[in-house]
Structure formats: C-alpha cells, structure tokens
Backbone as CSV, one residue per row, in Angstrom:
resi,resn,N_x,N_y,N_z,CA_x,CA_y,CA_z,C_x,C_y,C_z
1,MET,-4.245,50.872,92.036,-4.101,50.505,93.422,-5.377,50.882,94.146
2,VAL,-6.049,49.975,94.707,-7.329,50.196,95.353,-7.131,50.868,96.695
3,GLY,-7.903,51.925,96.944,-7.878,52.596,98.225,-6.723,53.568,98.397
4,PHE,-5.979,53.880,97.353,-4.869,54.815,97.470,-5.394,56.243,97.457
5,VAL,-5.074,56.992,98.483,-5.470,58.390,98.559,-4.224,59.238,98.762
6,TYR,-4.008,60.144,97.859,-2.815,61.031,97.951,-3.173,62.251,98.761
7,THR,-2.372,62.529,99.779,-2.573,63.733,100.574,-1.307,64.574,100.503
8,ARG,-1.437,65.842,100.858,-0.280,66.753,100.806,0.800,66.333,101.797
9,ARG,0.431,65.615,102.862,1.440,65.200,103.852,2.298,64.081,103.337
10,MET,1.831,63.347,102.327,2.618,62.245,101.793,3.745,62.802,100.914
11,SER,4.767,62.032,100.755,5.873,62.430,99.940,5.450,62.523,98.476
12,ASP,6.044,63.482,97.732,5.765,63.616,96.309,6.555,62.608,95.496
13,ARG,7.316,61.790,96.142,8.192,60.857,95.436,7.546,59.461,95.330
14,PHE,6.291,59.408,94.901,5.689,58.098,94.719,6.107,57.535,93.376
15,SER,5.997,56.238,93.215,6.518,55.585,92.021,5.753,55.994,90.777
16,SER,6.402,55.867,89.610,5.773,56.289,88.374,4.578,55.425,88.027
17,SER,4.572,54.164,88.432,3.420,53.309,88.144,2.172,53.790,88.898
18,ILE,2.362,54.280,90.098,1.246,54.812,90.879,0.802,56.150,90.302
19,SER,1.744,56.961,89.822,1.396,58.279,89.314,0.584,58.217,88.025
20,PHE,0.597,57.065,87.313,-0.198,56.922,86.129,-1.597,56.392,86.435
21,SER,-1.872,56.101,87.696,-3.185,55.584,88.050,-4.229,56.709,88.024
22,ALA,-5.453,56.329,87.837,-6.540,57.313,87.802,-6.677,58.031,89.135
23,GLU,-6.526,57.323,90.228,-6.623,57.946,91.550,-5.546,59.002,91.772
24,ALA,-4.316,58.718,91.340,-3.243,59.664,91.526,-3.476,60.921,90.666
25,ARG,-3.949,60.710,89.419,-4.266,61.861,88.571,-5.390,62.701,89.150
26,ARG,-6.434,62.043,89.653,-7.550,62.762,90.258,-7.078,63.588,91.447
27,ALA,-6.282,62.974,92.296,-5.784,63.689,93.485,-4.873,64.851,93.065
28,PHE,-4.074,64.648,92.042,-3.199,65.722,91.565,-4.013,66.910,91.084
29,TYR,-5.019,66.653,90.244,-5.815,67.743,89.696,-6.697,68.386,90.755
30,GLU,-7.131,67.653,91.774,-7.850,68.243,92.872,-6.958,69.145,93.695
31,GLY,-5.699,68.811,93.799,-4.747,69.616,94.549,-4.227,70.833,93.785
32,HIS,-4.431,70.857,92.457,-3.966,71.945,91.611,-5.131,72.427,90.731
33,PRO,-6.103,73.173,91.320,-7.296,73.523,90.549,-7.020,74.431,89.348
34,SER,-6.061,75.313,89.417,-5.797,76.181,88.261,-5.181,75.361,87.114
35,LEU,-4.349,74.404,87.452,-3.776,73.507,86.424,-4.888,72.622,85.846
36,ALA,-5.819,72.199,86.670,-6.937,71.386,86.195,-7.786,72.177,85.181
37,LEU,-8.016,73.441,85.454,-8.753,74.288,84.537,-8.017,74.455,83.200
38,PHE,-6.719,74.651,83.290,-5.877,74.746,82.074,-5.955,73.480,81.270
39,MET,-5.909,72.321,81.940,-5.980,71.055,81.251,-7.350,70.847,80.593
40,LEU,-8.403,71.311,81.221,-9.734,71.233,80.618,-9.756,72.039,79.297
41,LEU,-9.153,73.200,79.317,-9.092,74.005,78.098,-8.320,73.281,77.003
42,ILE,-7.198,72.666,77.371,-6.399,71.943,76.364,-7.176,70.745,75.826
43,VAL,-7.794,69.987,76.709,-8.516,68.780,76.301,-9.658,69.121,75.359
44,PHE,-10.355,70.226,75.596,-11.480,70.552,74.743,-11.093,71.362,73.494
45,MET,-10.037,72.127,73.571,-9.672,73.004,72.443,-8.706,72.339,71.449
46,ALA,-7.911,71.375,71.850,-6.939,70.767,70.931,-7.598,70.112,69.718
47,PRO,-8.670,69.351,69.870,-9.301,68.787,68.670,-9.857,69.866,67.730
48,PHE,-10.402,70.941,68.268,-10.913,72.007,67.405,-9.773,72.736,66.700
49,ALA,-8.669,72.921,67.422,-7.512,73.524,66.763,-6.987,72.619,65.678
50,GLY,-6.978,71.329,65.906,-6.547,70.386,64.890,-7.469,70.415,63.685
51,LEU,-8.767,70.527,63.919,-9.723,70.607,62.828,-9.490,71.856,61.990
52,TYR,-9.241,72.962,62.653,-8.997,74.217,61.953,-7.716,74.165,61.109
53,VAL,-6.668,73.546,61.655,-5.369,73.519,60.990,-5.280,72.442,59.908
54,ALA,-5.753,71.207,60.235,-5.459,70.091,59.332,-6.651,69.196,59.018
55,GLY,-7.848,69.610,59.346,-9.001,68.784,59.025,-9.168,67.586,59.952
56,LEU,-9.710,66.502,59.395,-10.023,65.326,60.225,-8.784,64.709,60.858
57,LEU,-7.696,64.627,60.134,-6.443,64.128,60.709,-6.008,65.010,61.873
58,GLY,-6.196,66.287,61.785,-5.873,67.211,62.871,-6.707,66.945,64.110
59,VAL,-7.979,66.554,63.921,-8.837,66.220,65.050,-8.276,65.008,65.791
60,VAL,-7.859,63.995,65.039,-7.304,62.793,65.630,-6.029,63.133,66.404
61,VAL,-5.157,63.901,65.782,-3.910,64.329,66.460,-4.236,65.168,67.691
62,GLY,-5.223,66.060,67.580,-5.612,66.885,68.722,-6.137,66.065,69.888
63,VAL,-6.907,65.025,69.608,-7.421,64.158,70.670,-6.270,63.415,71.321
64,LEU,-5.341,62.912,70.508,-4.187,62.186,71.073,-3.313,63.107,71.927
65,VAL,-3.076,64.323,71.430,-2.263,65.274,72.187,-2.946,65.643,73.513
66,SER,-4.248,65.883,73.465,-4.934,66.272,74.703,-4.957,65.135,75.704
67,ALA,-5.135,63.902,75.237,-5.126,62.742,76.129,-3.730,62.558,76.757
68,ALA,-2.700,62.696,75.933,-1.330,62.566,76.464,-1.019,63.664,77.462
69,ALA,-1.471,64.872,77.183,-1.230,65.974,78.110,-1.933,65.736,79.446
70,TYR,-3.159,65.234,79.400,-3.899,64.965,80.619,-3.208,63.911,81.465
71,VAL,-2.685,62.879,80.848,-2.064,61.784,81.567,-0.659,62.158,82.053
72,LEU,0.089,62.868,81.226,1.510,63.115,81.521,1.768,64.373,82.348
73,THR,0.819,65.280,82.454,1.040,66.513,83.188,1.429,66.299,84.655
74,PRO,0.778,65.383,85.424,1.226,65.167,86.785,2.677,64.690,86.879
75,CYS,3.086,63.823,85.940,4.487,63.349,85.952,5.444,64.467,85.608
76,LEU,5.077,65.271,84.619,5.916,66.389,84.222,6.025,67.409,85.345
77,TRP,4.918,67.665,86.009,4.899,68.623,87.145,5.836,68.135,88.256
78,LYS,5.765,66.830,88.551,6.655,66.258,89.562,8.116,66.341,89.142
79,TRP,8.368,66.062,87.847,9.722,66.092,87.328,10.307,67.508,87.357
80,LEU,9.460,68.527,87.140,9.926,69.917,87.156,10.073,70.444,88.579
81,GLY,9.577,69.668,89.548,9.712,70.081,90.949,8.574,70.935,91.453
82,GLY,7.444,70.902,90.824,6.278,71.709,91.175,5.512,71.223,92.307
C-alpha cells in the first residue's frame, strides 16, 4: 500500500494483508527497538547455528527460519496482544 504510515495513534487492528507489507514491518520494528535488535540477532545467528548443527542443510533451514521470524513477528506480537 503506497503511502501507508503506521502511527501509535492508529488502531493496532489493521488487516493481516497490510501487516505483511514492508511498510508495516518497518513501522513495527521502528516502534519496538529492543525487539528489532533481538530480530537482528536471530536473522544473523540462525544460519550459523544451522551450520554448526547440521552443515549446509542447516544453513538453508536457518535462513528460512530467520526470514519467517522477521516477517511473522509483527503478526505474532499483535496476536499476543503486545
């Protein structure tokens, strides 16, 4: 959605299609800096953990897990009532 800016004054009950947009994710992580730092750690460490545990297949799984975590965390946070 072009030009969509999420502010704290807006309702947290926006549709799931909007919450998957890059703008909504960016706004979410800007509003939750400690969670953004945690997600950076997951995104960078999951492939290395996969490499350590299972080799090259673990790296692929680690990349997929970190990408899914990055995309789904705002939805999960909203679902948990955060």
